[in-house]
N, C-alpha and C positions, 0 to 999 in steps of 0.2 A: 852716132847711132845710125845704122842703116835701116831704111824702111823697105818692107817687102812690097815691090811694085804690084804684085797680084792683089794685095789687100786694098790698094787704092781703087781697084776695079770691081770690088764687091757691090752687088745691087742694093738698092734701098730696101728697108724692111717691107714685107708684104702688106697689101692693102688691108688685110684682116686686122692689122694692128693700128690702122689710121682711123681716128675718131670722126664719124660722119656728122654733119650739122643736124641739129634738131629741127623737125618739121613743126610749124606753128600749129597751135591748137585750133581745131575747126571752130568757126564763128557760130555762136548761138543763133538758131533760126530766127528768134525774135529780134536779134540785132541785124542779122543778114537781110531781113525783109525791109529794114528802114531805109529812108533816102540816104544818099551818100554823105550829106552834111551831118546828119544825126549819127551815122556810123563813125565819122571822124571825131565828133564830140565825145563819143564813148571811148574810142581808142586813146584819146588824150587825157581821159580821166583815170584816176587810180581806184575806181570803185568796182565792186563786183557787178555782174550782170543784173542781179535782182535789185540791188541798191540803186543802180543807175536808172533802170526802167521805172522804178517807183518815183525817184526824184524828177525824172523827165516826164512822168505821167503818161507813159505809153500804155495803150490798152491791149496790146498783143498778149494773148494767153490769159485774158482776164474774163471772169464770169461776173455779170452784174444782175442785180435784182432791183426793179424799179416800181414805184407807186405812181400812177397817173391820175390826173383829174383835169377837168376843163369843160368847155362848151362845144356844142354841136349845132350846126346850121345846115339846112337843106332838106332833102326828102327823108325825114325821120318821123313825120306824123302819118299815122295809118288811118284811112277813111274807108268806111264800108256803108253802102247804101242798098237797101232792098225794098222792093215794092211788089204788091200782090193784087191781082184782079179777082174779085169775088162776085158771085151771083147767087140769087135765091133758088134753091133746089126744091124738089117736091117735099112737102111737109114743113116748109118754112125754114129749113136749115140752109146754111151757106156752103157753097162749093167753091173751090179756088183752082186757078190754073197754075202753070209753072211760074215761079217767082222771077222777078228781075233782080239781078245782083251786079253790083259794080264795086270793085275794091282797088285801091291804089295808095301808094305813098305820095304825100304832098309836102310842100315846103313848110317848115316850122323851125322851132329852136328847142333845145333841151340841154341836158348835161350828161356827164358820164364819170364813172369811177372805174379804175382797173389796175392791173399789175402786169408786169412783163419780166421775163427772164431771158438773158442773152449771153452769148459767148463770142469773143473776138479772136478768131484764129490768126489774124493778121492785124497790123495797126490800122489799116484802112477799111477792114471788113468786119462787120458785126452781124451775126445771125440771131434772131430772137423770135419769141412768141408772146403776143399780147392778148390778154383776155380781160373782159370787163362787162359792165352793164350800162346801157344808155337809158337815161331817165327821159322818157318821151310821153306822148299822149295819143289817145285813140278817139276817133270820132265815129258816130253812128247815127244814121237816119233810117227810119222805117216808115212805110206808108201803105195805104190800100185804096183801091177804087172799087166801087160797087157798080157793076155793069148789068143792066137789064135790057134784053132785046137789042143789044148793040149800042145802048145809050148810057152815058155816064149819069148816074143819079145821085151819087154821093162819093166823097173822097176825104181822106185825112192823112196827114203825115206828122211824124214827131222827130225833131232833131234833138237828140239827147245831149246833155252837157258833156263836153270832152272829159275823159277820165285819164288819170295817170297810168302809165304802164312802164314796164321794164323790157328792154330788148337786149338779149345777150349778144356779145360781139367776140369773135375770135379772129386774130390776124397774125398769120405767119409773115414775117417781114425781115428786111435787112436794112442796115445803115451803112453808108459809105462815107468815112471821115476824110476831110480834105487836108488835114495837117496831122503829123505823127506825134509831135511833142508839144508840151505847154499846157496851161490850164484851160484855154478856150479852144474848142474844137467845133467848127461848123460842119454840118453833114447833110447829105441827101438821103432820102429814105424811099422805100418801095415795099409793097406787100399785097396780099390778097385779103380783102375784107369779106367776112362771113357774118351774117346777122341771123338771129333766131327770134321769131316773134310768135306770140300766142294767138288764140282764136277769139271769136265773138260768140257769145250766147245771147241771142236777140230775144227780148221779152215778147211773148205771144199775146194775142187778144183772145181770151178764153171763149170758145164757142163761135168765133168769127174768123180769125186769121191765125195761121200757123206759119210764122216766118222761118226761113232757113237760117241755120247758124253757119258760121264761117270758120273753117279750121285754121290753125296756125301754119307756119311754114318757115322757110329760110331763103335768104337771098345772097348774091355774090357781087363783088365789085373789085376794081383794081385801084390801089392806092399809091400815090406818089406825093412827095413833099420835101420839106427841108426843116432843119432845126439847128439849135446851138446848144452844146454841152459845156458844162463847167466842171472840171476835175479839181477838187480841193487837194491840199497836200496829204490828207488822210484817205480814208476809204469812201467818204461821202462824195456824191456827185449830184449836180442839179442840171435840169434841162428844160428847154421850151421848144415846141415844134408845131408845125402847121401842116397836117396831112389833108390832102384833097382826094376824094374818092369818086370815081365814075361808076355808077351803079348799073350793073348789067342785068340783074334779075332781082325780084320777080317782075314780070311784065304786068301791066294792069289786067285785072280779071273782069271779064264781062260775060254775063249770061242774059240773053234777051228774054223778057217775060212774055206771057201770053195774054192778049186781050187788053193791055194797058193803052190808055189814050194820052197820058202825060209822060213825056220823056224827061227824067230828072237830069240836072246838070251833072256832067261827068268831069270831076276835078282832075287836073293833070299836074304832074310834077316836073322837075328839072333833070332827074336822073343824076343828081350831084349831091355831094355832102362835103362840108368843110368843117374841120375840127381845129380848135385852139387848145393845145395841150401843154401842161406843165407838170413837173414832178420832181421827186428826189429818188435817189437810189444808193445802193451800197456796192462797192467792188469787193468781191470775195476772193 
């Protein structure tokens, strides 16, 4: 059989008929953001992304709802002191000058209850909002001096028994987790502390002294701290944390009175607050 020499020189089939290799599927962003060791563990498993993330207890893409409770120490007790100088006017009635007022937060202890909602866009970053109520106390002192012809002839003051109060707290914050997988996750936290407090209605002395009331307000601070989270195999999570807050506002309020001869003690605070928190939550 004779072979046609021209047939031996025919070119290979065109590239259009050559099958190109398949490109690998893009890596899920929740996996791609993990440390290299965790990515290798996933690639060596036969699980789906969702199943592996749940088993490894990775928080990326997870929404959490938490309930908080604990104790608070530091400048959480509010103290208000007011004094008035009075004198006898024509007809025997009393007249009074501008009142002395001093208000500040001082050191004490209390408790709080609250809740938080958070979202973790990455395994190491969680953005959240905490809100709650601090169970604190308020202190009040009111007094007067009777001044006649520039001479102190009588005086009195009352220190009222401290009363319980609630102080609302709102804290936008973030947590930075130090490990990506596993049940135990230490973390650092930071945020902005905002507190809302009510006013004082000071009892007057009918026909003699009209004490000034004091309005409520709000204050701000910067919070940093650390904590430890425990992710159970299911949706339940448990945590403990210790936030520390540097209180920036409000500054102590002082209004000098007129005609007073006695200067009351002005209590000072530390401009700090320390919380010991614990709680439980759910991963949604």
